[in-house]
N, C-alpha and C positions, 0 to 999 in steps of 0.2 A: 602451496599454503595460502598465497594471496587469493586464489580462486575460492578456497574453502572459507576464508575470512569474509570475503565479499558476499558469499552465499549466505553465511550466517547473519550478516548485517541486513541483507534483503529480507530474510525470513523474519527477523525481529521487527523490521519496519512493517511487513505485512501483518504480523500479529497486532501491532500497535494500532493499525488502521482498521482492523477487523471489527465489526460491530460486536458489542457485548451481548452475550446470550444469557438471558435471565429466565429463571423458572416462573411459572404462573404466580406462585406464592410470593416470590421476590417482587414481581411487578405489582401485585396487589398491595404489598407492604409499602412500596414507593407511593402509590396513589393515596392510600389511607394516611400515611405519614404526612403527605403534603396537605391533605384535607384537614387533618388535625392542626397543623401549623397555621393554616389560613383561618380556620374556624375559631382558633383561640383568641384572635384579636378582633374578629368581625363576626357578624351574624352569618350563618350558613347560607341564607338566601342572598346575601350580597356578594357572594363568591360564585361567579359564573363558571360553567364548565370549560369554556375557552381559556379563561385565566388559569384554572386548575390544571388543565392539560399542559399549558406552557410551563407551569411551575414544576410539573413532574419530570419534564425532559423526555417524556415518552411520546409516541405518535398518538394522534387523535383516535385512530381506529383501535389501537392497542388498549387505550383506556376504556373505550366503549365496548370492547369485547369482554372486558372485566366487569364493567358495570353498565348496564343498558340504559340507565337514566340517572339524572342527578338525585332523584328521590331514592333510588336503590343505593346509590353511593352514600347519602347521608345516613340511611338506615344501617348500612354496613359499618360506617364509622362509629356510630353509637353502640352497635352490638360488640365491636372489638373493644371499645372502651369499657363496656360493661364486664366483658370477660376478664380484662386486666384488673379492674377494681375488685371484682368478686374473688379472683384468685388470691389477691393480697389479703382480703378479709378472711378468706378460708384458712390462709397460713396463720393469721393472727388467732383465729378460733382454735386451730389445732394446737398452737402454742399454749393456749389457755385451757386446754382440754381438762374437764373435771372441775373447773372454776367458772361457773356461768357469770358470776358477778364481774370477774376480771375480763371475761370475754366480751360482755356487753360494753364495758367501759373501753375496751381496746378498739371497738368499732367507732365509738364516739371520739376517741383520741385521734383515730385516722382522719375523721372529718375535721377535727379541730386543726390538724396539721395542714389539711387542704385549704381551709378557709383563711389561714394566716400566712400562706405563702405569698411572695411578691407577685403582683399581677393577677391575683385571683379575681375572676369575673362572675362567679356564681356556678351553680351546678350545671355541667354541660348537658345533662339529660333534660333538665327543666328548660334551660335556655333554648336549646335546639328544637325540642319537641313543641315548645310554645309558638314556634314560628309557623306551624302548620295546623290548619283547622280540621282537616279530615282525621277522625279517630283511627282510620285504617291506614294512615300514612306510615311508611316504614319507620320513620323517626319516632312517631308516637308509639308504635308497637314495640320498638326496641327500648324506648324509655320505660314503658309500662312493664315490660318483662324484667328490666333491671330492678325496678322498685319492688316488684313481686318477689324476686329472688332475695333481695336484701331483707324484705320483711319476713320471708320464710326463715332465714337465718337468725334474725332477732327473735322470732317466736320460738324457735327450738331452744335457744339459750334461756329465754324467759320461762319456758315450760320446765326446763331443768331446775331453775331456781325456785319456781312456784308451780309445782306439778298440777296440771289440770286448769290452771288459772293464769297462765302466762300471756294470754292474748292481749289483755288490757295494757300490761307493762310493755309488750312489744310495740303496740300501736303508739304508746306515749314516747318511747325512745325513738321511734321512727319519725314522729312529729318534731321531736327535738332536732334530729338530724336535718330534716327538711328546713326547719327554721334557721339553723346555723348556716346552711348553704345560702338561703335567701338573704338573711341579714349580713352575712360576710360579704356577699357580692355587692350589696347596696351601700352598707354603712361601714364596711371595713372590719378588720379583726378586733378593734377595740370597742365595737358596738355590742348589741345584745348577743351576738354570736359567742362572745367571750364568756358568757354565763352558761352556755349549753352543757359543759361538762359537769359543773356544780349541780345543775338541775337534774341531770341524769343520775348523779350520785345519790341525791335525795330520793328520787323515785325508786332506785334500786334498794337503798336502805329501808325504805318503807315496805317494799316487797319482801325483804329479808325478815322484817318484823312480823309481817303477816304469815310468812312461812313458819316462823318459830311458834306463833300463837296457834296455828293450825295443828302443829305436832303435839302441842301440850294437851 
């Protein structure tokens, strides 16, 4: 019996000392989570790869096998963030299905919650992409893709509200959103960003009136 107990203890010790085996997806998540934490308080350019590797707790070769360069990592970070934000917005749009006015305001409400949360430092897509001059840089491409996808969603809802003439309304709502992010990051939640929702309501009400007039 004592021999069996000793063998079990030895096996447990071996298990505890064995390296943790993680899937590629898990390792990618660790790297991107670490990047997001570091980029949230500093510019992406000020975070070096050596520091990031140390913070992940992974080996340098492991990180570079996942992301061949810092530029690629920054682009992947923004692409993942875009997917997360757009998935949330899509859920809100689905919840408001059939009510384009409520859907457009739900997107603005999401932005308002973002710009009023503690520690908000501005739109991450604008902040990070503005650090790189090359329009083909992965960060610039990821940020542009996100803005395009957001605008497409706004335009679909605006077209539903104002068939065939929703492009102006979508562009105006998009400008309000960009302005809220910029103002909220620089002047705080009590600055001009706090008026974004009211302005969006006025624009949508005006579009409603135009739609009624067009049907008469």
